[in-house]
N, C-alpha and C positions, 0 to 999 in steps of 0.2 A: 575452467573456472568453478569455484566452489558454489554449491547451491545457495548458501546463505548470501554470498556476495552478489550473485545474480538477482536474487530477490531484493537486496538492498538497492541495486541500480534501478530495478523496476519500481520500487517504492519512491525513489527520488524523482523519477520521471512522472509518476502518477501524481505526486505532490506538486510538482511544477505545473502540470496540466490543470490540476484543481485550482491552483492559485490564478492561473491565466483565465480560467472560466469564471471565477468569482469576480475578477477584474472586468472581464468583458460584459458579464450579465448584471453586475452590481446587485446580485440577489442570491442569497444562500438557498432560497427555495426554488430556484430555477431547475427544471428537470435535468438538464445537462450537468449542473453542479451536483445535484443529489446522486446521479448515476456515477459520476467520477469519484465522489466521496465513498460510495459503496465499493468501487474498484480498489481504492486505496485501503479501505478497511479490510478487504479480503487479502490483499497482499501483506498487510501487517499481521493478520491472523496466521497466514502461512509462515511468515518469518518467526513469529512467536512459537508456532508449533515445532519448527525445526529446532529452536532453542530448547524446548522442553524435551524433545527426543534426545538431544545431546546430553542432557542432565541425567537421563535414566541410567542406572547401573547396568553393566553388561553381565549377563549370566542368568 
């Protein structure tokens, strides 16, 4: 499986978990929600980094 596709799946799972946590805690400031938001941010940054690497010219 391509690295970008794997990260996309991880992003989707992290996003779903974040949604579940916000529903459960009903508070965006709950530590579990903040932590999961940071996990999602990191995955998105990784995905964007891969996209930038693909745009760089070879040579």
